C-alpha positions as a LaTeX table, in Angstrom:
\begin{tabular}{lrrr}
\hline
Residue & $x$ (\AA) & $y$ (\AA) & $z$ (\AA) \\
\hline
Unk1 & $-45.37$ & $-10.07$ & 97.97 \\
Unk2 & $-43.47$ & $-10.23$ & 94.73 \\
Unk3 & $-44.06$ & $-13.29$ & 92.58 \\
Unk4 & $-40.41$ & $-14.35$ & 92.87 \\
Unk5 & $-40.76$ & $-14.33$ & 96.66 \\
Unk6 & $-44.08$ & $-16.14$ & 96.64 \\
Unk7 & $-42.92$ & $-19.19$ & 94.70 \\
Unk8 & $-39.74$ & $-19.45$ & 96.81 \\
Unk9 & $-41.67$ & $-19.88$ & 100.07 \\
Unk10 & $-41.39$ & $-23.12$ & 102.03 \\
Unk11 & $-43.64$ & $-24.29$ & 104.83 \\
Unk12 & $-40.89$ & $-23.43$ & 107.29 \\
Unk13 & $-41.31$ & $-19.76$ & 106.30 \\
Unk14 & $-44.95$ & $-19.74$ & 107.40 \\
Unk15 & $-45.44$ & $-18.91$ & 111.08 \\
Unk16 & $-49.05$ & $-19.69$ & 111.89 \\
Unk17 & $-48.65$ & $-18.76$ & 115.56 \\
Unk18 & $-47.45$ & $-15.23$ & 114.82 \\
Unk19 & $-49.63$ & $-15.17$ & 111.68 \\
Unk20 & $-46.88$ & $-14.03$ & 109.37 \\
Unk21 & $-44.66$ & $-15.16$ & 106.50 \\
Unk22 & $-40.89$ & $-14.71$ & 106.66 \\
Unk23 & $-39.59$ & $-13.71$ & 103.24 \\
Unk24 & $-36.01$ & $-14.96$ & 103.01 \\
Unk25 & $-35.32$ & $-15.67$ & 99.35 \\
Unk26 & $-36.54$ & $-15.31$ & 95.79 \\
Unk27 & $-36.72$ & $-17.56$ & 92.77 \\
Unk28 & $-36.39$ & $-16.19$ & 89.24 \\
Unk29 & $-36.54$ & $-18.63$ & 86.33 \\
Unk30 & $-35.64$ & $-21.53$ & 88.60 \\
Unk31 & $-32.67$ & $-19.77$ & 90.17 \\
Unk32 & $-32.72$ & $-18.99$ & 93.88 \\
Unk33 & $-31.15$ & $-15.89$ & 95.34 \\
Unk34 & $-31.60$ & $-12.99$ & 97.68 \\
Unk35 & $-34.68$ & $-10.81$ & 97.76 \\
Unk36 & $-34.92$ & $-7.83$ & 95.44 \\
Unk37 & $-34.21$ & $-5.08$ & 97.98 \\
Unk38 & $-33.01$ & $-4.71$ & 101.56 \\
Unk39 & $-36.57$ & $-3.90$ & 102.61 \\
Unk40 & $-37.88$ & $-7.15$ & 101.14 \\
Unk41 & $-36.76$ & $-9.68$ & 103.80 \\
Unk42 & $-39.31$ & $-8.54$ & 106.35 \\
Unk43 & $-42.21$ & $-10.52$ & 107.81 \\
Unk44 & $-45.50$ & $-10.15$ & 105.98 \\
Unk45 & $-48.59$ & $-10.25$ & 108.24 \\
Unk46 & $-51.30$ & $-12.77$ & 107.42 \\
Unk47 & $-55.03$ & $-12.41$ & 107.91 \\
Unk48 & $-56.84$ & $-15.15$ & 109.83 \\
Unk49 & $-58.62$ & $-16.29$ & 106.67 \\
Unk50 & $-55.28$ & $-16.67$ & 104.86 \\
Unk51 & $-53.85$ & $-18.74$ & 107.71 \\
Unk52 & $-56.87$ & $-21.04$ & 107.55 \\
Unk53 & $-56.50$ & $-21.45$ & 103.79 \\
Unk54 & $-52.80$ & $-22.26$ & 104.15 \\
Unk55 & $-53.55$ & $-24.86$ & 106.82 \\
Unk56 & $-56.12$ & $-26.50$ & 104.55 \\
Unk57 & $-53.74$ & $-26.40$ & 101.58 \\
Unk58 & $-50.91$ & $-27.96$ & 103.57 \\
Unk59 & $-53.13$ & $-30.87$ & 104.55 \\
Unk60 & $-54.04$ & $-31.45$ & 100.89 \\
Unk61 & $-50.59$ & $-30.95$ & 99.40 \\
Unk62 & $-48.46$ & $-33.96$ & 98.50 \\
Unk63 & $-45.42$ & $-32.03$ & 99.63 \\
Unk64 & $-46.12$ & $-30.60$ & 103.08 \\
Unk65 & $-42.80$ & $-31.01$ & 104.87 \\
Unk66 & $-41.11$ & $-28.01$ & 106.45 \\
Unk67 & $-38.63$ & $-27.71$ & 103.59 \\
Unk68 & $-41.18$ & $-28.31$ & 100.84 \\
Unk69 & $-42.43$ & $-25.46$ & 98.71 \\
Unk70 & $-45.89$ & $-24.00$ & 99.26 \\
Unk71 & $-46.49$ & $-24.26$ & 95.52 \\
Unk72 & $-44.48$ & $-27.27$ & 94.35 \\
Unk73 & $-44.18$ & $-28.58$ & 90.84 \\
Unk74 & $-45.82$ & $-31.99$ & 90.72 \\
Unk75 & $-44.06$ & $-32.70$ & 87.42 \\
Unk76 & $-40.70$ & $-32.27$ & 89.17 \\
Unk77 & $-41.91$ & $-34.24$ & 92.20 \\
Unk78 & $-41.82$ & $-31.19$ & 94.42 \\
Unk79 & $-38.11$ & $-30.50$ & 93.94 \\
Unk80 & $-38.85$ & $-27.10$ & 92.40 \\
Unk81 & $-41.72$ & $-24.64$ & 92.73 \\
Unk82 & $-44.17$ & $-23.98$ & 89.93 \\
Unk83 & $-43.53$ & $-20.92$ & 87.80 \\
Unk84 & $-45.45$ & $-17.70$ & 88.49 \\
Unk85 & $-46.81$ & $-17.71$ & 84.95 \\
Unk86 & $-48.28$ & $-21.17$ & 85.53 \\
Unk87 & $-50.09$ & $-19.99$ & 88.67 \\
Unk88 & $-51.40$ & $-16.98$ & 86.79 \\
Unk89 & $-52.60$ & $-19.07$ & 83.86 \\
Unk90 & $-54.00$ & $-22.09$ & 85.70 \\
Unk91 & $-55.32$ & $-20.57$ & 88.92 \\
Unk92 & $-55.71$ & $-16.80$ & 88.99 \\
Unk93 & $-57.16$ & $-16.02$ & 85.58 \\
Unk94 & $-59.75$ & $-18.83$ & 85.69 \\
Unk95 & $-60.76$ & $-17.51$ & 89.13 \\
Unk96 & $-61.22$ & $-14.04$ & 87.62 \\
Unk97 & $-63.51$ & $-15.50$ & 84.98 \\
Unk98 & $-65.59$ & $-17.26$ & 87.63 \\
Unk99 & $-65.82$ & $-13.96$ & 89.51 \\
Unk100 & $-66.99$ & $-12.31$ & 86.25 \\
Unk101 & $-64.06$ & $-9.88$ & 86.23 \\
Unk102 & $-63.52$ & $-9.34$ & 82.53 \\
Unk103 & $-62.08$ & $-6.65$ & 80.29 \\
Unk104 & $-59.06$ & $-6.10$ & 82.54 \\
Unk105 & $-55.51$ & $-7.30$ & 82.17 \\
Unk106 & $-54.57$ & $-8.69$ & 85.56 \\
Unk107 & $-50.93$ & $-9.50$ & 86.29 \\
Unk108 & $-48.85$ & $-10.14$ & 89.38 \\
Unk109 & $-48.06$ & $-6.47$ & 89.83 \\
Unk110 & $-51.79$ & $-5.71$ & 89.95 \\
Unk111 & $-51.96$ & $-7.24$ & 93.43 \\
Unk112 & $-49.16$ & $-5.10$ & 94.86 \\
Unk113 & $-50.54$ & $-1.97$ & 93.25 \\
Unk114 & $-54.03$ & $-2.73$ & 94.56 \\
Unk115 & $-52.63$ & $-3.27$ & 98.06 \\
Unk116 & $-50.95$ & 0.13 & 98.07 \\
Unk117 & $-54.07$ & 1.83 & 96.68 \\
Unk118 & $-56.36$ & 0.15 & 99.22 \\
Unk119 & $-54.00$ & 1.05 & 102.06 \\
Unk120 & $-54.34$ & 4.68 & 101.01 \\
Unk121 & $-58.12$ & 4.40 & 100.89 \\
Unk122 & $-58.08$ & 2.81 & 104.36 \\
Unk123 & $-56.17$ & 5.79 & 105.74 \\
Unk124 & $-52.83$ & 4.04 & 106.36 \\
Unk125 & $-49.88$ & 6.40 & 106.74 \\
Unk126 & $-47.07$ & 6.40 & 104.21 \\
Unk127 & $-44.51$ & 4.65 & 106.43 \\
Unk128 & $-46.87$ & 1.78 & 107.28 \\
Unk129 & $-47.77$ & 1.33 & 103.62 \\
Unk130 & $-44.11$ & 1.29 & 102.62 \\
Unk131 & $-43.34$ & $-1.46$ & 105.16 \\
Unk132 & $-46.31$ & $-3.58$ & 104.13 \\
Unk133 & $-45.57$ & $-3.29$ & 100.43 \\
Unk134 & $-41.83$ & $-3.45$ & 101.28 \\
Unk135 & $-40.70$ & $-0.79$ & 98.85 \\
Unk136 & $-37.03$ & 0.18 & 98.98 \\
Unk137 & $-37.92$ & 3.82 & 99.62 \\
Unk138 & $-41.00$ & 5.87 & 100.31 \\
Unk139 & $-40.87$ & 7.67 & 96.95 \\
Unk140 & $-42.18$ & 4.58 & 95.16 \\
Unk141 & $-45.02$ & 4.22 & 97.66 \\
Unk142 & $-45.74$ & 7.95 & 97.47 \\
Unk143 & $-46.06$ & 7.74 & 93.70 \\
Unk144 & $-48.80$ & 5.10 & 94.06 \\
Unk145 & $-50.38$ & 7.11 & 96.86 \\
Unk146 & $-50.47$ & 10.18 & 94.63 \\
Unk147 & $-52.36$ & 8.26 & 91.96 \\
Unk148 & $-54.78$ & 7.00 & 94.58 \\
Unk149 & $-55.33$ & 10.55 & 95.82 \\
Unk150 & $-56.06$ & 11.70 & 92.28 \\
Unk151 & $-58.66$ & 8.98 & 91.89 \\
Unk152 & $-60.19$ & 9.92 & 95.23 \\
Unk153 & $-60.31$ & 13.57 & 94.23 \\
Unk154 & $-62.00$ & 12.69 & 90.96 \\
Unk155 & $-64.63$ & 10.61 & 92.74 \\
Unk156 & $-65.27$ & 13.36 & 95.31 \\
Unk157 & $-65.56$ & 15.97 & 92.57 \\
Unk158 & $-68.07$ & 13.81 & 90.67 \\
Unk159 & $-70.20$ & 13.46 & 93.80 \\
Unk160 & $-70.26$ & 17.22 & 94.33 \\
Unk161 & $-71.21$ & 17.82 & 90.71 \\
Unk162 & $-74.03$ & 15.29 & 90.98 \\
Unk163 & $-75.31$ & 17.13 & 94.08 \\
Unk164 & $-75.23$ & 20.48 & 92.27 \\
Unk165 & $-76.98$ & 19.09 & 89.19 \\
Unk166 & $-79.64$ & 17.39 & 91.32 \\
Unk167 & $-80.20$ & 20.59 & 93.31 \\
Unk168 & $-80.61$ & 22.51 & 90.05 \\
Unk169 & $-83.22$ & 20.04 & 88.79 \\
Unk170 & $-85.15$ & 20.31 & 92.05 \\
Unk171 & $-85.16$ & 24.10 & 91.91 \\
Unk172 & $-86.37$ & 24.22 & 88.32 \\
Unk173 & $-89.18$ & 21.78 & 88.96 \\
Unk174 & $-90.40$ & 23.53 & 92.14 \\
Unk175 & $-93.49$ & 25.86 & 91.79 \\
Unk176 & $-92.95$ & 29.62 & 92.10 \\
Unk177 & $-93.75$ & 30.86 & 95.63 \\
Unk178 & $-96.76$ & 33.16 & 96.12 \\
Unk179 & $-95.85$ & 36.85 & 96.53 \\
Unk180 & $-95.71$ & 38.14 & 100.07 \\
Unk181 & $-98.22$ & 40.74 & 101.37 \\
Unk182 & $-95.65$ & 43.52 & 100.99 \\
Unk183 & $-94.76$ & 42.40 & 97.42 \\
Unk184 & $-98.47$ & 42.27 & 96.49 \\
Unk185 & $-99.06$ & 45.79 & 97.87 \\
Unk186 & $-96.03$ & 47.10 & 95.98 \\
Unk187 & $-97.23$ & 45.46 & 92.77 \\
Unk188 & $-100.72$ & 46.98 & 93.14 \\
Unk189 & $-99.19$ & 50.42 & 93.68 \\
Unk190 & $-97.12$ & 50.04 & 90.54 \\
Unk191 & $-100.27$ & 49.26 & 88.50 \\
Unk192 & $-102.10$ & 52.33 & 89.85 \\
Unk193 & $-99.13$ & 54.52 & 89.09 \\
Unk194 & $-99.07$ & 53.24 & 85.53 \\
Unk195 & $-102.77$ & 54.17 & 85.07 \\
Unk196 & $-102.38$ & 57.66 & 86.56 \\
Unk197 & $-99.40$ & 58.42 & 84.40 \\
Unk198 & $-101.35$ & 57.80 & 81.18 \\
Unk199 & $-101.01$ & 60.60 & 78.60 \\
Unk200 & $-104.21$ & 62.74 & 78.16 \\
Unk201 & $-104.32$ & 62.20 & 74.41 \\
Unk202 & $-104.10$ & 58.43 & 74.77 \\
Unk203 & $-107.37$ & 56.48 & 74.54 \\
Unk204 & $-108.93$ & 55.56 & 77.83 \\
Unk205 & $-108.12$ & 52.12 & 79.19 \\
Unk206 & $-111.32$ & 52.01 & 81.19 \\
Unk207 & $-113.75$ & 49.25 & 80.35 \\
Unk208 & $-116.53$ & 50.45 & 77.97 \\
Unk209 & $-120.02$ & 48.93 & 78.25 \\
Unk210 & $-121.64$ & 48.53 & 74.83 \\
Unk211 & $-125.42$ & 49.22 & 74.60 \\
Unk212 & $-127.39$ & 47.65 & 71.78 \\
Unk213 & $-130.07$ & 49.95 & 70.24 \\
Unk214 & $-133.23$ & 48.11 & 69.17 \\
\hline
\end{tabular}
């Protein structure tokens, strides 16, 4: 979901029986209006764990009526939702620190981009991914999918290279195999041929036994 859609949600928009959220409006800088695109006002499926968390949060929230916001501003006594930047600063980024996720700039768009990338990794088809991310057209989803494919290709190529390098190390460290019977016979014949082809004027290569005279 987009951040403007998230903060505009009321408890009436959450259907725990069908396990989905009905996105009907957006809120940008305190102003309510329609969703960004025609594809946006579509139900968003919820995982069982998310439904359980929402149920727990509704019980704890001071503003849990059907027309109350899921993320109300306590300062404004629930009449307005909190700003997306406040959620990012007070909730999400401290959670990233606790999870030891550092060195990365995480924003609201990171979640949507990660969803599209993970859908590609999970093997979801382009049309399904477009409906879940609720892009206006498939070209936007395809662009993210293309980046995901490139990353997958890079990872696959690295794995193949590691296999080749490891195989090369194994081959170099392995002992040389003993020559076969045919290779040994051929090698012996080559040595005899080299001796027989020795030039007559060349000194003999035969072993000479030295005798010591007393």
